[in-house]
C-alpha positions in Angstrom: -13.7 -5.5 -14.5 -16.5 -6.6 -12.2 -16.7 -8.5 -8.7 -20.2 -10.0 -8.4 -22.2 -12.1 -5.6 -25.4 -13.5 -5.4 -25.9 -12.8 -1.8 -25.4 -9.8 0.5 -22.4 -9.3 2.7 -22.5 -11.0 6.1 -19.1 -9.8 7.4 -17.1 -6.7 6.7 -14.3 -8.9 4.3 -17.3 -9.9 2.2 -18.6 -6.1 1.7 -17.3 -4.2 -1.4 -14.8 -1.2 -1.0 -15.2 2.2 -2.4 -13.0 5.2 -2.1 -11.7 8.6 -3.6 -8.4 8.8 -1.7 -9.8 10.6 1.3 -13.4 9.1 1.8 -13.9 5.5 2.1 -17.0 3.1 2.4 -17.6 -0.7 2.6 -20.8 -1.7 0.9 -22.5 -4.6 2.4 -25.6 -4.7 0.0 -28.4 -5.9 2.4 -32.2 -6.0 1.0 -33.9 -4.9 4.2 -31.1 -3.5 5.8 -28.3 -1.8 3.7 -25.1 -0.7 5.6 -22.5 1.7 4.4 -19.5 1.4 6.7 -17.6 4.8 6.4 -14.1 6.0 6.8 -12.4 9.6 6.4 -8.4 9.1 5.8 -7.4 11.9 8.8 -9.6 10.5 11.4 -6.9 9.3 13.8 -6.6 9.1 17.4 -4.4 11.3 19.5 -2.4 14.8 18.6 1.2 15.6 18.1 3.3 14.9 21.3 6.9 14.2 22.5 7.5 10.8 21.1 11.5 10.4 21.6 13.4 8.9 24.4 16.5 10.9 25.6 17.7 7.6 27.9 18.2 5.9 24.5 21.3 7.6 23.9 22.7 6.4 27.2 21.7 2.9 26.9 23.1 2.5 23.3 26.6 1.9 24.2 25.6 -0.8 26.8 23.6 -2.5 24.2 26.6 -2.4 21.8 29.0 -4.0 24.5 26.5 -6.7 25.3 26.5 -7.7 21.4 30.2 -7.4 21.2 30.2 -10.0 24.0 27.9 -12.3 22.5 25.2 -11.5 25.3 22.3 -11.2 22.6 19.6 -11.8 25.1 20.9 -9.0 27.3 21.0 -7.0 24.4 17.5 -7.6 23.5 16.3 -6.7 27.3 18.5 -3.4 27.1 16.9 -2.2 24.3 13.5 -2.1 25.9 15.1 1.0 27.8 15.2 2.7 24.2 11.6 2.5 23.1 9.2 5.2 23.0 5.1 5.3 23.1 3.2 3.4 20.5 1.5 5.3 17.6 -2.1 6.5 17.6 -4.8 4.4 15.6 -6.7 5.0 12.4 -10.4 4.9 13.3 -13.8 4.2 11.7 -16.1 7.3 11.1 -19.3 5.2 11.5 -22.2 3.8 9.4 -24.6 5.0 7.0 -27.5 2.8 7.6 -30.7 2.2 5.2 -33.7 0.4 6.4 -36.5 -0.8 4.0 -38.5 -3.6 5.7 -39.6 -5.3 2.7 -42.7 -7.6 3.3 -40.8 -10.7 1.5 -37.7 -12.1 0.6 -36.2 -11.4 -2.6 -37.0 -13.6 -5.6 -33.8 -12.3 -7.4 -30.5 -10.7 -6.2 -27.2 -9.4 -7.3 -24.4 -7.2 -6.2 -21.4 -6.2 -7.9 -18.1 -3.7 -8.0 -17.5 -2.5 -11.3 -13.8 -1.6 -11.2 -13.9 0.2 -14.6 -16.3 2.7 -13.4 -15.7 2.3 -9.4 -19.5 2.1 -8.7 -20.9 -0.7 -6.5 -24.3 -1.8 -7.4 -27.2 -4.1 -5.8 -30.2 -5.3 -7.7 -33.0 -7.5 -6.5 -36.7 -8.1 -7.0 -39.5 -8.0 -4.2 -43.2 -9.1 -5.0 -42.6 -8.1 -8.7 -40.8 -4.8 -8.0 -37.2 -4.4 -9.1 -34.9 -2.4 -6.4 -31.7 -1.0 -8.0 -29.1 0.7 -5.7 -25.5 2.1 -6.9 -23.2 4.0 -4.9 -19.9 5.6 -5.8 -17.4 7.9 -4.2 -16.9 11.3 -6.3 -13.3 12.6 -6.1 -14.4 15.9 -7.9 -17.3 16.4 -5.6 -15.7 14.6 -2.3 -19.0 12.9 -2.0 -20.4 9.4 -1.1 -23.2 9.1 -3.5 -26.0 6.3 -3.5 -28.9 6.2 -5.9 -31.8 4.3 -5.2 -34.4 3.4 -7.8 -37.3 1.1 -8.4 -39.4 0.3 -11.7 -42.8 0.9 -10.1 -43.8 4.5 -9.1 -43.9 5.2 -5.4 -42.6 1.7 -4.4 -39.3 3.1 -2.7 -40.0 3.7 1.1 -37.0 3.5 3.6 -35.5 5.3 6.6 -31.7 6.4 6.6 -29.4 7.1 9.6 -25.9 7.8 10.7 -24.3 6.2 13.6 -20.5 6.4 14.9 -18.6 4.3 17.5 -16.9 7.4 18.4 -18.3 10.0 20.9 -20.9 11.7 18.7 -24.3 13.4 18.5 -26.8 13.4 15.6 -28.9 16.2 14.8 -31.6 17.3 12.3 -30.1 20.6 10.6 -32.8 21.7 8.7 -32.6 19.8 5.6 -29.7 17.6 6.6 -28.7 15.0 8.9 -25.6 16.1 10.9 -23.1 13.5 12.9 -20.8 15.7 14.9 -18.2 14.0 17.4 -14.7 13.9 18.8 -11.8 11.1 18.7 -10.0 9.5 21.6 -6.9 11.4 22.9 -5.2 7.7 22.9 -6.0 4.3 21.7 -3.6 1.4 22.5 -2.9 -1.1 19.9 -5.2 -4.4 20.1 -2.1 -6.5 21.4 -1.3 -4.1 24.3 -3.6 -5.2 26.9 -4.2 -2.1 29.4 -7.2 -1.2 31.6 -8.4 1.7 29.7 -7.3 1.3 26.0 -9.5 4.0 24.5 -9.1 7.2 26.4 -11.1 10.3 25.9 -10.5 13.7 27.6 -11.8 14.0 30.8 -12.8 17.6 30.3 -14.3 19.6 27.8 -11.0 20.7 26.7 -9.7 18.0 24.2 -6.5 17.8 22.5 -7.8 15.3 19.9 -9.5 15.5 16.7 -13.1 16.6 15.9 -15.2 15.4 12.8 -18.5 16.1 11.2 -20.5 14.1 8.7 -23.7 15.3 6.6 -26.3 13.3 4.9 -28.8 14.5 2.7 -31.7 12.8 0.5 -32.8 14.4 -2.7 -36.1 12.8 -4.0 -37.6 13.2 -7.5 -41.2 12.2 -6.1 -42.6 11.2 -2.7 -42.3 12.7 0.7 -39.1 13.4 2.9 -38.9 13.9 6.8 -36.0 14.8 8.8 -35.6 14.1 12.5 -32.8 13.9 15.3 -32.8 10.2 14.6 -32.8 10.1 11.0 -34.5 10.6 7.5 -37.8 9.0 6.4 -38.6 8.7 2.6 -42.0 7.7 1.5 -43.6 6.6 -1.8 -40.7 7.7 -4.0 -39.3 5.9 -7.1 -35.8 7.7 -7.2 -33.8 8.9 -4.5 -30.2 10.3 -4.1 -28.4 10.1 -1.0 -25.2 12.5 -0.6 -22.8 12.0 2.4 -19.6 14.0 3.0 -17.5 14.4 5.9 -14.4 16.3 7.3 -12.3 16.4 10.4 -10.3 19.1 11.9 -6.8 17.7 11.0 -4.5 20.6 9.7 -1.3 19.1 9.8 1.1 16.4 11.3 2.6 19.1 13.5 -0.6 21.1 14.4 -2.9 20.4 17.4 -6.3 19.4 15.6 -7.9 21.1 18.7 -6.1 24.2 19.4 -5.0 24.7 15.5 -7.5 22.6 13.5 -9.6 23.3 10.7 -13.4 23.6 11.0 -14.9 20.5 9.9 -18.4 21.8 9.5 -17.2 24.7 7.2 -15.4 21.9 5.0 -18.4 19.5 5.0 -20.8 22.4 4.3 -19.0 23.7 1.3 -18.8 20.0 -0.1 -22.3 19.8 0.2 -23.4 23.1 -1.1 -21.5 22.6 -4.3 -23.0 19.0 -4.6 -26.5 19.6 -4.2 -26.5 22.1 -7.2 -25.7 19.2 -9.6 -27.8 16.5 -11.1 -27.3 12.9 -10.2 -26.2 12.2 -13.9 -23.5 15.2 -13.8 -22.1 13.8 -10.5 -21.9 10.4 -11.8 -20.6 11.4 -15.2 -17.7 13.7 -13.6 -17.0 10.8 -11.3 -16.5 8.2 -14.0 -14.6 10.6 -16.1 -12.2 11.4 -13.2 -11.6 8.0 -12.3 -11.1 6.5 -15.7 -8.4 9.3 -16.3 -6.5 7.1 -14.2 -7.8 3.6 -14.5 -7.9 3.4 -18.2 -4.0 4.3 -18.6 -3.2 0.5 -18.6 -4.5 -2.7 -20.1 -3.4 -6.4 -19.2 -5.0 -9.1 -20.7 -4.5 -12.8 -20.8 -6.1 -14.3 -24.3 -8.2 -17.3 -23.2 -11.6 -18.7 -24.6 -12.4 -20.1 -20.8 -14.9 -18.1 -19.2 -15.9 -18.5 -15.5 -17.3 -15.1 -14.8 -20.9 -16.2 -14.7 -20.2 -17.6 -11.5 -19.9 -15.5 -8.2 -16.3 -14.2 -7.3 -15.8 -16.0 -4.3 -16.6 -19.2 -6.1 -14.3 -18.6 -8.9 -11.5 -18.1 -6.3 -12.5 -21.5 -4.6 -13.3 -23.8 -7.9 -10.5 -22.4 -10.3 -8.0 -20.0 -8.6 -5.3 -19.3 -10.8 -6.7 -21.5 -13.7 -9.2 -18.7 -14.2 -7.0 -16.3 -16.2 -9.8 -13.9 -16.4 -10.0 -13.9 -12.5 -6.0 -13.2 -12.5 -6.5 -10.1 -14.7 -9.4 -9.1 -12.3 -7.1 -9.4 -9.5 -4.2 -7.4 -11.1 -6.6 -4.6 -11.9 -8.2 -4.6 -8.5 -4.9 -3.7 -7.3 -4.8 -0.6 -9.5 -8.5 0.2 -8.4 -7.7 0.0 -4.7 -4.6 2.4 -5.1 -6.5 4.9 -7.1 -9.2 4.5 -4.3 -7.0 4.8 -1.3 -4.3 7.3 -2.5 -4.9 10.6 -4.5 -2.7 13.9 -4.3 -3.5 15.7 -1.2 -4.8 12.7 0.8 -3.0 10.5 3.2 -1.1 7.7 2.1 -2.7 4.2 2.1 -2.2 2.7 5.5 -2.0 -1.1 6.3 -5.7 -1.3 5.3 -5.7 1.2 2.5 -8.4 3.6 4.0 -10.9 0.8 5.2 -11.4 0.2 8.7 -14.4 -0.7 10.8 -12.7 -1.2 14.3 -11.7 1.2 17.2 -8.7 -1.0 17.7 -7.9 -2.3 14.4 -5.2 -5.0 13.6 -1.7 -2.9 14.4 -3.6 0.1 14.5 -4.3 0.1 10.8 -1.0 2.4 10.8 2.0 2.5 8.6 4.2 -0.4 9.0 7.5 0.6 7.7 9.6 -2.4 7.6 7.6 -3.7 4.5 4.2 -3.1 4.4 3.8 0.5 3.5 6.7 0.3 1.0 4.8 -2.7 -0.7 1.6 -0.6 -0.9 3.5 1.6 -3.6 5.4 -0.9 -5.5 3.0 -0.8 -8.3 2.5 3.1 -8.4 4.9 4.1 -10.9 5.1 1.0 -13.1 1.3 1.0 -13.5 1.3 4.6 -14.6 0.0 6.1 -11.2 2.6 8.4 -10.4 0.1 10.8 -9.1 -1.1 8.1 -6.5 2.3 8.0 -5.3 2.7 11.4 -4.1 0.7 10.9 -0.9 3.6 8.6 0.3 6.3 10.9 -1.2 4.8 13.7 0.8 4.5 11.6 3.9 8.3 10.7 3.8 9.1 14.1 3.8 7.0 15.0 6.8 8.4 11.9 8.5 11.7 13.4 8.0 11.0 16.3 10.1 10.0 14.4 13.0 12.8 11.8 12.3 15.6 14.6 12.6 14.7 14.9 16.3 14.7 11.2 16.8 18.0 10.9 15.4 19.5 13.4 17.5 17.6 12.7 20.9 17.7 8.9 20.8 21.1 8.2 19.0 23.0 11.6 18.8 23.4 11.4 15.2 22.9 13.7 12.1 20.1 13.2 9.4 16.9 11.7 10.2 15.5 8.2 11.0 12.5 6.2 11.5 11.3 2.9 12.8 9.0 0.2 12.6 5.7 2.3 12.7 4.3 5.7 11.9 1.1 7.4 12.0 -1.0 10.4 11.1 1.4 12.5 13.4 4.8 11.1 11.7 5.8 9.0 14.5 9.5 8.2 14.0 10.7 6.9 17.3 10.8 3.0 18.3 7.4 2.3 19.5 7.0 -0.3 22.5 5.4 1.7 25.3 8.8 2.2 26.9 9.4 -1.6 27.5 6.3 -3.3 26.5 7.5 -3.7 23.0 9.7 -6.6 21.5 13.1 -5.3 19.7 12.4 -7.9 17.0 10.2 -5.3 15.5 10.5 -2.1 17.6 14.3 -1.7 17.1 14.8 -1.2 13.4 15.8 2.5 12.5 16.1 1.6 8.9 12.7 2.5 7.7 13.9 6.1 6.5 16.6 4.3 4.7 13.9 2.2 2.9 11.4 4.8 2.0 13.8 7.0 0.3 14.1 4.4 -2.4 10.6 5.4 -3.4 11.8 9.1 -3.8 14.5 7.8 -6.4 12.1 5.4 -8.0 9.9 8.2 -8.6 12.7 10.2 -10.3 13.7 7.1 -12.5 10.3 6.7 -13.9 9.4 10.6 -14.3 12.8 12.0 -14.9 11.3 15.0 -12.9 14.9 16.8 -12.3 13.0 19.5 -10.0 11.5 16.7 -7.9 15.1 15.4 -7.5 16.8 18.7 -6.7 14.2 20.5 -4.5 12.6 17.2 -2.7 14.2 13.9 -3.3 17.7 14.7 -3.1 17.9 16.5 0.4 15.6 13.7 1.9 18.1 11.2 0.6 20.9 13.0 1.9 19.6 13.3 5.5 18.9 9.6 5.8 22.5 9.1 4.4 23.8 11.1 6.9 21.9 9.1 9.6 23.6 6.0 8.2 27.0 7.6 7.9 26.8 8.1 11.7 25.1 5.0 12.6 27.5 2.7 10.9 30.7 1.5 13.0 34.0 0.1 11.9 34.5 -3.6 13.0 37.9 -5.2 13.7 38.2 -6.2 10.2 37.9 -2.7 8.7 34.5 -3.2 7.4 31.6 -1.0 8.4 28.6 -2.5 10.2 25.2 -1.9 12.1 25.1 -2.4 15.8 22.5 -2.9 17.3 20.8 -4.6 14.3 17.7 -6.9 14.0 16.2 -8.6 11.1 12.6 -7.3 11.1 10.2 -9.7 13.2 12.5 -12.7 12.8 14.6 -13.8 15.7 17.7 -16.3 15.7 18.8 -18.9 17.8 22.1 -19.2 19.8 23.2 -21.4 22.8 19.7 -22.7 23.1 18.1 -19.3 23.2 16.2 -16.8 21.0 17.3 -13.2 20.4 16.7 -10.4 18.1 19.5 -8.0 18.4 22.8 -8.7 17.0 25.2 -6.8 14.6 25.2 -6.6 10.8 22.1 -8.0 9.8 21.8 -8.3 5.9 18.8 -6.4 5.3 20.6 -3.2 7.2 23.4 -3.4 5.0 21.4 -4.1 1.8 19.3 -1.0 2.4 22.5 1.2 3.0 23.9 0.0 0.1 21.0 0.8 -1.8 20.8 4.4 -0.2 24.4 5.5 -0.8 24.2 4.1 -4.2 21.4 6.1 -5.0 22.3 9.2 -3.5 25.9 9.1 -5.2 23.8 8.8 -8.6 21.6 11.6 -7.7 24.1 14.0 -6.7 26.0 13.0 -10.0 22.8 14.0 -12.1 22.4 17.2 -10.2 26.2 18.1 -10.5 26.8 18.5 -6.5 28.2 17.4 -3.4 31.4 15.7 -5.2 33.4 15.4 -1.8 30.3 14.1 0.0 29.9 11.5 -2.8 33.6 10.4 -2.1 32.7 9.9 1.8 29.7 7.8 0.8 31.4 5.6 -1.8 34.3 4.9 0.7 31.9 3.8 3.0 29.5 1.8 0.6 32.9 0.1 -0.6 33.7 -1.1 3.0 30.2 -2.5 4.0 30.4 -5.8 5.5 29.9 -8.1 2.6 27.1 -10.5 2.1 27.9 -13.9 3.5 27.1 -17.4 2.6 25.9 -19.8 5.5 26.3 -23.6 5.9 23.2 -24.6 3.9 24.6 -22.5 0.8 22.0 -19.7 1.8 22.6 -16.1 1.8 22.9 -15.3 5.7 20.3 -13.1 7.6 22.5 -11.9 10.1 26.2 -11.2 10.5 26.7 -14.7 11.7 25.4 -17.8 10.6 22.5 -18.2 13.2 19.8 -20.8 12.9 16.3 -19.3 12.1 13.7 -19.1 14.5 11.4 -20.2 11.9 13.1 -21.3 8.4 9.7 -20.7 6.9 9.5 -17.3 8.3 7.0 -14.7 6.3 9.7 -12.1 6.3 12.2 -12.3 3.6 14.1 -9.2 4.6 17.6 -10.3 3.8 16.7 -10.6 0.2 15.9 -6.9 -0.3 19.0 -6.6 -2.4 17.1 -8.9 -5.1 13.7 -7.2 -4.8 12.9 -4.2 -4.4 16.7 -3.6 -4.8 18.9 -4.1 -7.3 22.4 -5.2 -6.0 21.9 -8.9 -6.3 21.5 -9.8 -9.8 22.5 -12.6 -12.4 25.9 -10.8 -12.4 26.3 -11.5 -8.5 27.2 -15.0 -9.2 27.3 -16.9 -5.9 25.5 -14.5 -3.9 22.8 -14.7 -6.5 22.5 -18.1 -6.0 22.7 -18.1 -2.2 19.8 -15.7 -2.5 17.9 -18.3 -4.2 18.8 -21.0 -1.7 17.3 -18.7 0.9 14.1 -18.1 -0.8 13.7 -21.7 -1.6 14.0 -22.5 2.2 11.4 -20.1 3.3 9.0 -22.1 1.2 5.9 -21.0 -0.9 3.5 -20.7 2.0 2.8 -17.5 3.9 0.7 -14.7 5.0 -1.1 -12.8 2.0 1.7 -9.9 1.7 4.7 -12.5 2.2 3.3 -14.4 -0.8 3.3 -11.4 -2.8 6.8 -10.5 -1.8 7.9 -13.8 -2.7 6.0 -13.4 -5.9 8.1 -10.5 -6.8 11.2 -12.1 -5.9 10.7 -15.2 -7.9 9.9 -13.1 -10.8 13.1 -11.1 -10.4 15.0 -14.9 -10.2 13.2 -15.3 -13.7 11.6 -18.5 -12.2 8.1 -18.6 -13.8 7.4 -22.0 -12.1 7.8 -20.8 -8.7 6.1 -17.4 -9.2 3.2 -19.0 -10.8 3.1 -21.1 -7.5 3.0 -18.2 -5.6 -0.1 -17.0 -7.5 -1.7 -20.2 -7.0 -1.3 -19.9 -3.2 -2.6 -16.2 -3.1 -5.8 -17.8 -4.7 -6.6 -19.2 -1.4 -10.0 -18.2 -0.1 -10.2 -17.0 3.6 -13.4 -17.0 5.0 -14.6 -15.5 8.5 -14.7 -19.0 9.7 -11.4 -20.3 8.5 -9.2 -17.2 9.6 -8.0 -19.1 12.6 -6.0 -21.3 10.1 -3.9 -18.1 9.5 -3.4 -19.0 6.2 -2.9 -16.1 3.7 -4.8 -15.7 0.6 -7.8 -13.6 -0.2 -11.1 -12.8 1.4 -14.5 -13.3 -0.6 -14.3 -9.5 -1.7 -10.8 -10.2 -2.9 -9.0 -8.2 -0.1 -5.5 -9.6 0.9 -5.8 -11.7 3.8 -2.6 -11.7 6.2 -5.2 -12.8 7.8 -6.4 -10.4 9.3 -7.0 -8.2 6.4 -4.1 -6.1 5.1 -4.3 -4.5 1.8 -0.4 -5.0 0.8 -1.3 -8.3 -0.7 -3.4 -6.8 -3.0 -1.0 -4.1 -4.2 2.1 -6.6 -4.0 0.4 -9.0 -6.3 -0.2 -6.5 -9.1 3.5 -5.4 -8.8 4.4 -9.1 -9.0 2.5 -9.5 -12.3 4.3 -6.5 -13.9 7.7 -8.0 -12.6 6.8 -11.3 -14.3 6.2 -9.5 -17.7 8.6 -6.8 -18.1 11.6 -5.6 -15.9 13.9 -2.5 -16.1 15.8 -2.2 -12.8 19.2 -3.0 -14.4 18.8 -0.1 -16.9 17.5 -2.2 -19.9 14.3 -3.5 -20.8 13.7 -7.4 -20.6 10.4 -8.8 -21.7 8.5 -12.0 -20.4 11.3 -12.9 -17.9 8.8 -15.2 -15.9 6.0 -15.8 -18.0 3.9 -18.9 -16.6 3.6 -21.6 -19.1 -0.5 -21.2 -19.3 -0.1 -17.5 -19.8 0.8 -18.4 -23.6 -0.9 -15.2 -25.2 -1.6 -11.9 -23.7 -0.8 -8.0 -23.8 -0.1 -5.4 -21.5 -0.6 -1.7 -22.4 0.4 1.6 -20.7 3.0 0.0 -18.3 5.9 2.4 -17.3 9.4 1.6 -17.0 12.6 3.2 -15.7 14.4 5.9 -18.0 10.9 7.6 -19.1 9.4 5.0 -21.4 5.9 3.8 -21.6 5.5 0.5 -23.2 2.7 -1.6 -25.0 3.4 -5.1 -25.9 2.0 -8.3 -27.2 3.0 -11.9 -26.8 1.8 -15.1 -28.3 3.4 -18.9 -27.9 5.5 -17.8 -24.9 7.3 -15.1 -27.2 7.3 -11.5 -27.7 5.9 -10.5 -30.9 5.4 -6.7 -30.8 6.1 -3.8 -28.6 5.6 -0.1 -28.7 7.9 2.1 -26.9 6.9 5.8 -26.2 9.9 8.0 -25.0 8.8 11.0 -22.8 12.3 12.1 -21.8 14.5 11.2 -24.9 16.8 8.9 -23.2 18.7 6.2 -24.8 16.5 3.1 -24.8 18.3 -0.4 -23.9 16.6 -3.7 -24.6 17.6 -7.5 -24.3 15.7 -9.7 -26.7 16.4 -13.5 -27.3 15.4 -13.1 -31.0 16.2 -10.9 -34.0 14.1 -7.8 -34.3 13.9 -4.4 -36.2 13.0 -1.1 -34.4 10.9 1.6 -36.5 9.9 5.1 -35.7 7.7 7.2 -38.1 7.9 4.3 -40.9 12.0 4.6 -40.8 14.2 1.8 -39.4 16.1 3.0 -36.3 19.8 1.9 -35.9 20.6 -0.3 -33.0 24.0 -0.6 -31.3 25.0 -3.8 -29.8 26.5 -3.9 -26.3 27.6 -6.7 -23.9 25.3 -9.5 -22.6 23.2 -9.5 -25.6 22.1 -5.9 -24.8 21.4 -3.2 -27.5 20.5 0.4 -27.6 18.9 3.0 -29.6 18.5 6.7 -29.4 15.1 8.2 -28.9 13.6 11.6 -29.2 11.1 13.1 -26.6 7.6 12.5 -27.6 8.4 9.9 -30.3 7.3 6.1 -30.4 9.2 3.4 -31.5 7.8 0.0 -32.8 9.8 -3.2 -32.1 8.8 -6.1 -34.3 10.4 -9.5 -33.4 11.4 -11.4 -36.7 
């Protein structure tokens, strides 16, 4: 449960991440100079603005005509006239710098991140004196806390200061250091080369976000002096630094300048409450709060091999997936990162969670909705972190509000839609700076369709019918209404999407490359999923019978999956050649995972999907490896799933980024490269999928268990239908499972060996269904023991 290193971090991707959902910090662990790089999850550029393009509606018929005539490059060019502005950017708050100026080099050094406690520690020895630092971010106190101690009296002297890359001012406010500032009104993406990519207001009146950070030092002995440059501590032995921050953000549809909150009041209140507590109390409350989420699950691969005396980066390099305890650590690290970047009431985890040190972060560190944001939350329900899912569910609800305007303005459709990118302001229109962008990613109005799957999955896991009725179903219906209007009937009587793209992957035709065509496989797979889920939701709520008939009619007439000349599941309506057969996106396989349309019962389509995945290969960016891991787990191919894990444990260093091979950085952050957190989250979701599946309405244990995971256990995992499961396996076979029922539903199992089910010491009668599936009744709150004979 610990990442550890024998040197300090030289670069950001070696620093260790802390977070409480709202505040984030990267801890470098330096000896003479310590740096905590700081983030606050609502610190974004810009403000609410008009994002839609009324001209898109006029261009749409021309695009469709070009597609129908096979003029795909013309269609590509025309769609540039349908684009809107780029999203805004997630910004770094700044740095908390500590300077110690030790006279000599340390004779001992260790830094670590204990993910069981969510505490980063640094310990070193200089001239016989041991110095110890520990840092954590308290969710109850909304405070970044650093404790500094020495084992010798009066040996601790240092200065502390704050700085920000944003327009800001640092002042001594009596007993606190206060950093105030303002964000840019616009930040262009790092791939959009403009003369003035970071633009602040030219006047004192700004539309942008304002912010404040406060730093206070409490010492048990010694001296403290505050100046406008920083804080100086002399001859102490124990000191505690408290830092908190706030912004003027007051909602996605409110001007942070005109209608914003007062960041000073918010930060001041947090600070005033925290200074009344002892360090030990703040720490104990932090651990208790964090472990209330983290301790819900256990995953262990039983092995006698131990490599954890070595530093984490060396373990990745020397042993990789052969170090089973490293595999465990990586699994739990994904849960740690979600708890740290997504809590009720915060923003959802963005492309980098909440950790970013750049003014123009890769892809603006925004919400990339054609896979990455969704992947961030694949682990949430299964890993017993439903509360951490709520920021995304709230985000979807707000995005749908702006998405209604986009659907009407850009396309003349009912319902709501969203596209490739979103931001703090819930950007729902196609990005691209009105023509700079490429339609291969910009022209994709299907992200709303995909996002609604998270609403439905939350219901399947929790059984929260009030959530389904009041929140999920209306949003799902809105997305379905858009699709009903967006679909067009072709000459064969099938419903297709046009224009249509397969995210970020082009096709070849007549010696040319193009992105825009009709009936991409992913579009239709997403619509099938949405329509199926919406119909089932309406039936659960006993409403909208006639509406469901309309959905069902179009669902049954969706353009069917096509098998291409290589035996592969086609990615587009026609059997085009790939731009890159090994492309990182596997969008056309959505129906396998995270969808449920393509299963073993799908016969030839199931096999064709396997061929497609096999053709993509086992290399890729970090998140792509994780998606392929999940897919091979669904295909129940343990060897290929394990191979993806092997490839994920590829150490990417600052010097090797140019190779552009995915894996993990020394701090185990997912490497696209550059850093994207989705690879971490996707890995954890993939491990669950290898060990237990429930998407077909029954539980199946160990569907893709690797040969060297011969013995292990998983506890506290959630499955659809309202069950929490503990299970243990040995010699590659399930031995024991404990199933707790929270909703009293029928429990269905698929096991290859004879077994008995008991509850409260009595044998439970099971009923045999088709395909080796059995079911038994459950009562809410009861637990059921499954013993394999």
